[in-house]
C-alpha positions as CSV (number, residue, x, y, z in Angstrom):
1,M,9.6,18.3,159.5
2,R,12.0,19.0,156.7
3,D,12.3,22.0,154.5
4,T,12.9,19.9,151.3
5,P,12.9,16.2,150.7
6,S,16.6,16.3,150.1
7,S,17.4,18.3,153.2
8,S,19.3,16.5,155.9
9,R,18.6,19.1,158.6
10,D,15.4,19.0,160.6
11,W,13.8,22.2,161.9
12,T,11.3,22.7,164.6
13,L,8.4,25.1,165.0
14,A,10.3,26.8,167.9
15,E,13.3,27.4,165.6
16,L,11.0,28.8,162.9
17,E,9.4,31.1,165.5
18,N,12.8,32.2,166.7
19,A,13.9,32.9,163.1
20,Y,10.8,35.0,162.5
21,Q,11.3,36.9,165.7
22,H,14.9,37.6,164.9
23,G,14.0,39.0,161.5
24,F,11.2,41.1,163.1
25,D,13.6,42.5,165.7
26,T,16.2,43.2,163.1
27,A,13.7,45.3,161.1
28,L,12.6,47.2,164.2
29,R,16.2,48.1,165.0
30,G,16.4,49.6,161.5
31,E,18.9,47.1,160.2
32,P,18.8,46.3,156.5
33,G,17.2,43.1,155.2
34,R,20.3,41.5,153.9
35,Q,20.6,37.7,154.1
36,S,19.7,36.1,157.3
37,K,22.1,34.0,159.2
38,Y,20.1,30.9,158.5
39,S,21.2,28.4,155.8
40,N,18.0,26.3,156.1
41,A,15.6,27.5,153.5
42,V,12.5,27.3,155.8
43,L,14.2,29.2,158.6
44,A,15.6,31.8,156.2
45,A,12.1,32.3,154.8
46,G,10.8,32.7,158.4
47,W,13.5,35.3,159.1
48,E,12.6,37.2,155.9
49,A,8.9,37.1,156.8
50,G,9.6,38.5,160.2
51,W,11.8,41.3,158.7
52,E,9.1,42.3,156.2
53,D,6.5,42.3,158.9
54,G,8.7,44.5,161.0
55,I,9.2,47.0,158.2
56,A,5.4,47.0,157.6
57,L,4.8,47.8,161.2
58,I,7.3,50.7,161.1
59,W,5.5,52.1,158.0
60,Q,2.2,51.7,159.7
61,R,3.3,53.5,162.7
62,L,4.9,56.3,160.7
63,A,1.7,56.7,158.6
64,Q,-0.4,56.9,161.8
65,R,1.9,59.4,163.3
66,R,1.9,61.5,160.2
67,S,-1.9,61.3,160.0
68,N,-2.2,62.4,163.6
69,E,0.1,65.4,163.0
70,G,-1.6,66.2,159.7
71,T,1.7,65.9,157.8
72,P,1.7,63.9,154.6
73,L,4.2,61.1,154.0
74,M,7.1,62.1,151.9
75,T,6.6,61.2,148.2
76,M,9.1,61.3,145.4
77,Q,8.1,62.9,142.2
78,L,10.1,62.2,139.1
79,K,10.2,64.9,136.4
80,L,10.9,63.6,133.0
81,P,11.9,65.8,130.0
82,S,9.0,66.7,127.9
83,D,10.4,64.7,124.9
84,Y,10.8,61.5,127.0
85,N,9.3,58.5,125.3
86,S,9.1,55.4,127.5
87,R,8.5,53.1,124.5
88,S,11.7,54.0,122.8
89,R,13.9,54.4,125.9
90,P,14.7,51.9,128.7
91,S,12.9,52.3,132.0
92,L,14.5,54.6,134.5
93,A,14.2,51.8,137.1
94,G,16.0,49.3,134.9
95,N,13.1,47.1,134.0
96,D,10.0,48.0,132.1
97,Y,7.0,46.1,133.3
98,S,4.4,48.2,131.4
99,Q,3.9,45.8,128.4
């Protein structure tokens, strides 16, 4: 199998599984999801999928623990000035997707 028709490097299912597991383990260790060590696009995507699944598992476990303890998850509330107009000012996050 090849990741793209122009790719000269083959990858195997075992390599893809290893990349996924490496990403998953990286997330469970609490390491940031920076770029993976893989230059092959398919293996890099496998690593990213594993990392995202690891983070999702951490959040799931945290939510379950908080639910069992009766403690709500932390939420962030943003207080805007009363004269704030989102249509005339740029989004606080940098991008305004509310069109």
